[in-house]
C-alpha positions as CSV (number, residue, x, y, z in Angstrom):
1,X,64.0,52.6,19.1
2,X,64.5,51.3,15.9
3,X,64.4,47.4,15.6
4,X,66.3,45.1,13.1
5,X,65.1,42.8,11.0
6,X,66.9,40.1,9.1
7,X,66.5,41.2,5.2
8,X,64.2,39.0,3.6
9,X,66.6,37.7,0.7
10,X,69.2,36.7,3.7
11,X,66.3,34.2,5.7
12,X,66.3,31.8,2.9
13,X,70.1,31.8,2.3
14,X,70.9,30.9,6.3
15,X,68.0,28.3,6.4
16,X,69.8,26.6,3.4
17,X,73.1,27.3,4.8
18,X,71.8,25.2,7.8
19,X,70.0,22.4,5.8
20,X,73.3,22.3,3.8
21,X,75.3,21.5,6.6
22,X,73.3,19.5,8.6
23,X,72.8,17.2,5.5
24,X,76.6,16.9,5.5
25,X,77.0,16.3,9.0
26,X,74.4,13.1,9.0
27,X,71.4,15.2,10.3
28,X,69.6,14.7,7.0
29,X,66.7,13.0,8.1
30,X,65.9,9.4,7.6
31,X,67.3,6.8,5.2
32,X,70.7,8.8,5.4
33,X,72.2,5.9,7.3
34,X,72.9,2.3,6.4
35,X,73.3,-0.2,8.7
36,X,74.4,-3.9,7.8
37,X,72.8,-6.0,5.3
38,X,70.5,-8.6,6.3
39,X,70.6,-12.2,5.7
40,X,68.4,-13.6,2.6
41,X,69.9,-16.8,2.4
42,X,72.0,-19.5,4.6
43,X,74.1,-21.9,2.6
44,X,74.9,-25.2,3.8
45,X,77.9,-27.4,3.0
46,X,77.9,-29.9,2.5
47,X,74.5,-29.7,1.3
48,X,74.0,-34.2,1.8
49,X,75.9,-37.0,3.5
50,X,75.7,-40.5,3.9
51,X,77.1,-42.0,7.0
52,X,77.5,-44.5,9.2
53,X,76.6,-44.8,12.7
54,X,79.2,-43.1,14.7
55,X,80.8,-41.6,11.9
56,X,80.5,-37.6,11.7
57,X,81.0,-34.9,9.4
58,X,81.6,-30.8,9.7
59,X,79.1,-29.1,8.2
60,X,79.6,-24.8,7.4
61,X,77.0,-22.3,7.1
62,X,77.4,-19.0,4.3
63,X,74.9,-16.4,5.5
64,X,74.6,-14.2,2.1
65,X,73.3,-11.2,1.2
66,X,70.5,-10.6,-1.2
67,X,73.0,-10.3,-3.8
68,X,74.9,-13.8,-2.9
69,X,77.7,-12.1,-1.0
70,X,79.1,-13.8,2.3
71,X,78.1,-12.0,5.3
72,X,81.3,-12.6,7.9
73,X,80.2,-12.6,12.2
74,X,76.7,-13.8,11.8
75,X,75.3,-16.0,14.5
76,X,74.5,-19.3,13.3
77,X,72.5,-21.9,15.3
78,X,72.1,-25.3,14.4
79,X,69.5,-28.2,14.6
80,X,68.3,-31.2,13.7
81,X,65.2,-32.6,12.6
82,X,65.8,-36.2,14.3
83,X,68.4,-36.3,16.9
84,X,68.3,-39.8,17.4
85,X,69.4,-40.4,13.9
86,X,71.8,-37.5,13.7
87,X,72.8,-34.9,16.4
88,X,74.3,-31.7,15.6
89,X,76.8,-29.6,17.7
90,X,76.9,-25.7,18.3
91,X,79.6,-25.5,15.4
92,X,77.8,-27.7,13.0
93,X,79.6,-31.3,13.7
94,X,77.3,-34.0,12.4
95,X,77.2,-37.3,14.6
96,X,75.4,-40.4,13.0
97,X,73.2,-42.0,16.0
98,X,71.1,-44.4,14.3
99,X,69.7,-45.3,11.1
100,X,67.6,-43.1,9.2
101,X,67.4,-39.7,7.7
102,X,67.7,-36.1,9.3
103,X,67.5,-32.9,8.2
104,X,70.1,-30.5,10.1
105,X,69.3,-26.7,9.5
106,X,71.6,-23.7,9.8
107,X,69.8,-20.6,10.8
108,X,70.9,-17.0,10.8
109,X,68.4,-13.8,11.8
110,X,65.5,-15.7,10.6
111,X,66.5,-17.4,7.3
112,X,67.7,-21.0,7.2
113,X,69.6,-23.2,5.0
114,X,69.6,-27.2,5.4
115,X,71.5,-30.4,5.1
116,X,70.0,-34.2,4.3
117,X,71.7,-36.5,6.1
118,X,71.4,-40.2,5.8
119,X,72.5,-42.5,8.1
């Protein structure tokens, strides 16, 4: 009985072609796929407002990547440093409650931007 073996020159070629096909199909290992860029900064506009009690201002937040490009579809949460002075809704609408100062913060993926409110 004779045994058949793959010639030594063919084996490396088969391995190379297998690796080439796996890489072309996305199976090249770690680092071959990229996800969406992370939020690097959050720009809040306007950055400040002077209000009288009862007045409102709509703030907007723009999450941006490290190159400064706007990132759409990112969740933003809003908070006030002094809700007794200025409260903020989940969509960035600020309502002046009483005299004082408050910092309104917009947070997205752990990064934050702020607006200063004076009532």
